[in-house]
MIDREN-412060 format. One line per field, with one value per residue (C-alpha): x, y negated, z negated. Coordinates in nm, 2 decimals, always signed. Example, Ala and Ser with C-alpha at 12.3 -4.5 7.8 and 13.67 -1.06 7.14 Angstrom:
# residues 2
u	c(+1.23 | +1.37)
v	c(+0.45 | +0.11)
w	c(-0.78 | -0.71)
This chain:
# residues 307
u	c(-2.21 | -2.46 | -2.47 | -2.63 | -2.75 | -2.50 | -2.54 | -2.61 | -2.55 | -2.83 | -2.79 | -3.05 | -2.88 | -2.68 | -2.99 | -3.31 | -3.63 | -3.69 | -3.38 | -3.54 | -3.70 | -3.92 | -4.04 | -3.89 | -3.98 | -3.66 | -3.50 | -3.15 | -2.88 | -2.74 | -3.10 | -3.13 | -2.82 | -2.91 | -3.24 | -3.08 | -2.80 | -3.08 | -3.30 | -2.99 | -2.93 | -3.28 | -3.30 | -2.93 | -2.85 | -2.46 | -2.30 | -2.24 | -2.50 | -2.36 | -2.01 | -2.14 | -2.31 | -2.02 | -1.78 | -2.02 | -2.09 | -1.70 | -1.62 | -1.92 | -1.77 | -1.44 | -1.58 | -1.95 | -1.98 | -2.17 | -2.15 | -2.37 | -2.60 | -2.88 | -2.72 | -2.54 | -2.37 | -2.25 | -2.05 | -1.79 | -1.60 | -1.71 | -1.69 | -1.92 | -2.04 | -1.89 | -2.06 | -2.16 | -2.50 | -2.68 | -2.98 | -3.15 | -3.37 | -3.57 | -3.71 | -3.93 | -3.83 | -3.45 | -3.23 | -2.99 | -2.63 | -2.57 | -2.18 | -2.13 | -2.40 | -2.59 | -2.94 | -2.98 | -3.31 | -3.16 | -2.94 | -2.74 | -2.59 | -2.32 | -2.15 | -1.87 | -1.64 | -1.32 | -1.15 | -1.27 | -1.14 | -1.26 | -1.63 | -1.75 | -1.59 | -1.77 | -2.09 | -2.05 | -1.98 | -2.30 | -2.51 | -2.32 | -2.39 | -2.76 | -2.79 | -2.65 | -2.98 | -3.15 | -3.45 | -3.35 | -3.30 | -3.63 | -3.79 | -3.65 | -3.75 | -4.12 | -4.14 | -4.41 | -4.32 | -3.99 | -4.10 | -4.09 | -3.75 | -3.60 | -3.78 | -3.64 | -3.28 | -3.35 | -3.32 | -3.15 | -2.83 | -2.53 | -2.27 | -1.92 | -1.66 | -1.41 | -1.45 | -1.46 | -1.30 | -1.68 | -1.74 | -1.44 | -1.46 | -1.56 | -1.68 | -1.41 | -1.41 | -1.23 | -1.27 | -1.13 | -1.28 | -1.06 | -1.16 | -0.98 | -0.65 | -0.34 | -0.44 | -0.76 | -0.54 | -0.29 | -0.58 | -0.73 | -0.40 | -0.32 | -0.67 | -0.72 | -0.37 | -0.42 | -0.11 | -0.33 | -0.67 | -0.87 | -0.97 | -1.29 | -1.46 | -1.83 | -1.95 | -1.78 | -1.51 | -1.19 | -0.92 | -0.63 | -0.50 | -0.35 | -0.06 | +0.19 | +0.45 | +0.35 | +0.33 | +0.69 | +0.78 | +0.64 | +0.89 | +1.19 | +1.31 | +1.41 | +1.78 | +1.82 | +1.74 | +2.07 | +2.30 | +2.50 | +2.58 | +2.28 | +2.46 | +2.44 | +2.08 | +2.08 | +1.90 | +1.66 | +1.30 | +1.08 | +0.81 | +0.78 | +0.72 | +0.45 | +0.29 | +0.27 | +0.10 | -0.09 | -0.45 | -0.38 | -0.23 | -0.47 | -0.52 | -0.38 | -0.04 | +0.03 | -0.19 | +0.00 | -0.06 | +0.10 | -0.20 | -0.36 | -0.71 | -0.90 | -1.26 | -1.53 | -1.58 | -1.22 | -1.11 | -0.93 | -0.61 | -0.61 | -0.66 | -0.35 | -0.15 | -0.22 | -0.13 | +0.20 | +0.29 | +0.22 | +0.38 | +0.07 | -0.20 | -0.47 | -0.64 | -0.92 | -1.21 | -1.40 | -1.72 | -1.66 | -1.47 | -1.68 | -1.51 | -1.70 | -1.49 | -1.16 | -1.00 | -0.72 | -0.47 | -0.56 | -0.91 | -0.78 | -0.58 | -0.85 | -1.12 | -0.88 | -0.69 | -0.91 | -1.29)
v	c(+2.13 | +2.47 | +2.71 | +3.02 | +3.19 | +3.47 | +3.52 | +3.85 | +4.21 | +4.34 | +4.37 | +4.12 | +3.84 | +3.80 | +3.67 | +3.49 | +3.59 | +3.28 | +3.45 | +3.77 | +3.82 | +4.14 | +4.37 | +4.16 | +4.24 | +4.11 | +4.41 | +4.25 | +4.19 | +3.86 | +3.70 | +3.82 | +3.69 | +3.36 | +3.38 | +3.46 | +3.20 | +2.93 | +3.07 | +3.02 | +2.66 | +2.58 | +2.69 | +2.60 | +2.27 | +2.15 | +2.38 | +2.38 | +2.65 | +2.62 | +2.68 | +2.96 | +3.12 | +3.12 | +3.27 | +3.56 | +3.62 | +3.62 | +3.88 | +4.10 | +4.10 | +4.23 | +4.49 | +4.51 | +4.58 | +4.88 | +4.98 | +5.28 | +5.46 | +5.24 | +4.93 | +4.65 | +4.37 | +4.09 | +3.84 | +3.56 | +3.29 | +2.95 | +2.58 | +2.39 | +2.64 | +2.69 | +3.03 | +3.32 | +3.31 | +3.61 | +3.66 | +4.00 | +4.15 | +4.47 | +4.64 | +4.96 | +4.99 | +4.91 | +4.63 | +4.75 | +4.64 | +4.76 | +4.69 | +4.95 | +5.17 | +5.17 | +5.09 | +4.91 | +4.91 | +4.68 | +4.40 | +4.18 | +3.85 | +3.74 | +3.39 | +3.34 | +3.03 | +3.01 | +2.95 | +3.29 | +3.59 | +3.86 | +3.74 | +3.95 | +4.27 | +4.21 | +4.16 | +4.45 | +4.68 | +4.55 | +4.64 | +4.97 | +5.11 | +5.03 | +5.19 | +5.51 | +5.61 | +5.89 | +5.76 | +5.39 | +5.29 | +5.40 | +5.25 | +4.92 | +4.93 | +5.00 | +4.69 | +4.47 | +4.13 | +3.95 | +3.98 | +4.38 | +4.38 | +4.15 | +4.38 | +4.68 | +4.52 | +4.43 | +4.77 | +4.88 | +5.02 | +4.84 | +4.67 | +4.74 | +4.49 | +4.70 | +4.80 | +5.18 | +5.41 | +5.47 | +5.12 | +5.09 | +5.42 | +5.48 | +5.81 | +6.06 | +6.07 | +6.37 | +6.68 | +7.04 | +7.36 | +7.59 | +7.85 | +7.65 | +7.75 | +7.54 | +7.48 | +7.30 | +7.09 | +7.00 | +6.90 | +6.70 | +6.52 | +6.44 | +6.34 | +6.10 | +5.99 | +6.05 | +6.20 | +6.35 | +6.52 | +6.69 | +7.04 | +7.16 | +7.48 | +7.58 | +7.39 | +7.07 | +7.08 | +6.94 | +7.24 | +7.06 | +6.83 | +6.94 | +6.70 | +6.64 | +6.65 | +7.02 | +7.10 | +7.01 | +7.19 | +7.51 | +7.45 | +7.36 | +7.60 | +7.46 | +7.59 | +7.37 | +7.04 | +7.12 | +7.15 | +6.85 | +7.04 | +7.18 | +7.26 | +7.65 | +7.63 | +7.50 | +7.83 | +7.80 | +7.74 | +7.70 | +7.50 | +7.78 | +8.02 | +7.82 | +7.75 | +8.10 | +8.17 | +7.86 | +8.00 | +8.30 | +8.10 | +7.95 | +7.62 | +7.71 | +7.76 | +7.40 | +7.25 | +6.98 | +6.97 | +6.63 | +6.40 | +6.11 | +6.19 | +6.00 | +6.06 | +5.87 | +5.65 | +5.57 | +5.20 | +5.03 | +5.05 | +5.42 | +5.41 | +5.20 | +5.40 | +5.73 | +5.58 | +5.44 | +5.78 | +5.96 | +5.73 | +5.75 | +5.51 | +5.74 | +5.83 | +6.07 | +6.04 | +6.32 | +6.35 | +6.66 | +6.88 | +6.77 | +6.55 | +6.20 | +5.95 | +5.80 | +5.47 | +5.35 | +5.14 | +4.85 | +4.87 | +4.84 | +4.53 | +4.37 | +4.44 | +4.33 | +4.01 | +3.90 | +3.98)
w	c(+1.88 | +1.92 | +1.64 | +1.56 | +1.23 | +1.19 | +0.81 | +0.66 | +0.72 | +0.93 | +1.31 | +1.37 | +1.18 | +1.50 | +1.69 | +1.64 | +1.73 | +1.97 | +2.17 | +2.26 | +2.59 | +2.54 | +2.82 | +3.10 | +3.44 | +3.59 | +3.77 | +3.86 | +3.61 | +3.76 | +3.74 | +3.40 | +3.27 | +3.42 | +3.23 | +2.91 | +2.94 | +3.00 | +2.70 | +2.47 | +2.62 | +2.54 | +2.18 | +2.10 | +2.30 | +2.31 | +2.54 | +2.91 | +3.03 | +3.40 | +3.27 | +3.04 | +3.31 | +3.54 | +3.29 | +3.20 | +3.58 | +3.63 | +3.36 | +3.49 | +3.85 | +3.70 | +3.46 | +3.37 | +2.98 | +2.86 | +2.48 | +2.52 | +2.79 | +2.86 | +2.66 | +2.85 | +2.66 | +2.91 | +2.72 | +2.75 | +2.54 | +2.58 | +2.47 | +2.29 | +2.03 | +1.69 | +1.62 | +1.83 | +2.04 | +2.10 | +2.34 | +2.39 | +2.65 | +2.67 | +2.98 | +3.01 | +3.38 | +3.34 | +3.49 | +3.76 | +3.71 | +4.07 | +4.10 | +3.80 | +3.89 | +3.57 | +3.46 | +3.11 | +2.92 | +2.64 | +2.74 | +2.48 | +2.62 | +2.38 | +2.40 | +2.14 | +2.05 | +2.22 | +1.89 | +1.75 | +1.96 | +1.73 | +1.73 | +1.99 | +1.86 | +1.53 | +1.69 | +1.88 | +1.59 | +1.42 | +1.72 | +1.80 | +1.44 | +1.49 | +1.82 | +1.66 | +1.53 | +1.74 | +1.95 | +1.87 | +2.23 | +2.34 | +2.04 | +2.12 | +2.49 | +2.38 | +2.17 | +2.28 | +2.11 | +2.01 | +1.64 | +1.67 | +1.84 | +1.55 | +1.29 | +1.45 | +1.44 | +1.06 | +0.95 | +0.62 | +0.78 | +0.60 | +0.82 | +0.71 | +0.75 | +0.93 | +1.30 | +1.34 | +1.61 | +1.72 | +1.78 | +2.03 | +2.20 | +2.58 | +2.72 | +2.73 | +3.10 | +3.26 | +3.03 | +3.10 | +2.94 | +2.75 | +3.03 | +3.30 | +3.46 | +3.50 | +3.86 | +3.74 | +3.50 | +3.76 | +3.98 | +3.73 | +3.63 | +3.99 | +4.08 | +3.79 | +3.73 | +3.36 | +3.17 | +2.90 | +2.97 | +2.67 | +2.66 | +2.47 | +2.42 | +2.51 | +2.19 | +2.31 | +2.03 | +2.11 | +2.13 | +2.28 | +2.52 | +2.86 | +2.93 | +3.22 | +2.94 | +2.86 | +3.21 | +3.26 | +2.95 | +3.11 | +3.40 | +3.21 | +2.94 | +2.61 | +2.64 | +2.95 | +2.75 | +2.56 | +2.87 | +3.03 | +3.36 | +3.53 | +3.84 | +3.75 | +3.81 | +4.17 | +4.27 | +3.98 | +4.09 | +3.81 | +4.00 | +4.27 | +3.98 | +3.85 | +4.16 | +4.23 | +3.88 | +3.83 | +3.92 | +3.68 | +3.39 | +3.13 | +3.00 | +2.68 | +2.82 | +2.88 | +2.60 | +2.38 | +2.02 | +2.00 | +2.08 | +1.88 | +1.75 | +1.48 | +1.34 | +1.48 | +1.15 | +1.09 | +1.13 | +1.41 | +1.22 | +1.23 | +1.60 | +1.64 | +1.40 | +1.58 | +1.93 | +1.78 | +1.58 | +1.88 | +2.14 | +2.38 | +2.51 | +2.46 | +2.13 | +2.13 | +1.89 | +1.73 | +1.56 | +1.32 | +1.58 | +1.86 | +2.13 | +2.11 | +2.31 | +2.38 | +2.30 | +2.55 | +2.46 | +2.72 | +2.58 | +2.22 | +2.29 | +2.49 | +2.21 | +1.91 | +2.08 | +2.38 | +2.33)
């Protein structure tokens, strides 16, 4: 059975110097993944490298995994290992993940045991914390030897046992400005299919969430909700009224204050609690007041129970 030295708190503890491919000239993601799987098989014999490669490529074809801009983390759960295996590649020119339209200068290949579903998330958390250092990605890509890469990841940053919202979040995606109109919000909701879209000010601070629920609230007065017989309102046309005014009605008029939000350093359980309390499948992550990202319920469940 293959194993990996995963002791210790430093991110470098999840991989070995021998499993680093420094300044690779490989430009295509599939070729690089094959190279990294072979590297792990050479140094940690005991698992089926062909099956591992197939598992990684299958997952990549469904959804390439990027943990930060310029950083890819292809991964899969495989048989034949009793602890996680990680191989690292750096590239000055970038490796193309064409199907996703991304280029990565730092690639982590992560193989985890089938019997340890949370192992990938723990490794991703360790690495993500290290990547938060300003200029770290550029410094890693510029390393000239595997020893330098290993030393860079052996920094003094402490690894906490809990996974935070920042470790799990994705880019916020569609965002509205507080100066947008209701028309802009309706267009965004219709185009994206999202029921909630965050609104930010000029500084990027989260000021509210435009929601389909709040939009309906504008059209349906509160007193109508208490009435069982709405036949008296057959000629009431609230939607036409809003349609005439949507370009001159501001975003604040359909901003919903009942949305899930957590700070970037709060643990995963806080994300779960916020989504459950607000009965939503999107939790917005803030760094101070600035909108930093979003954790969706499918992503949360996948990270906790499947990766």
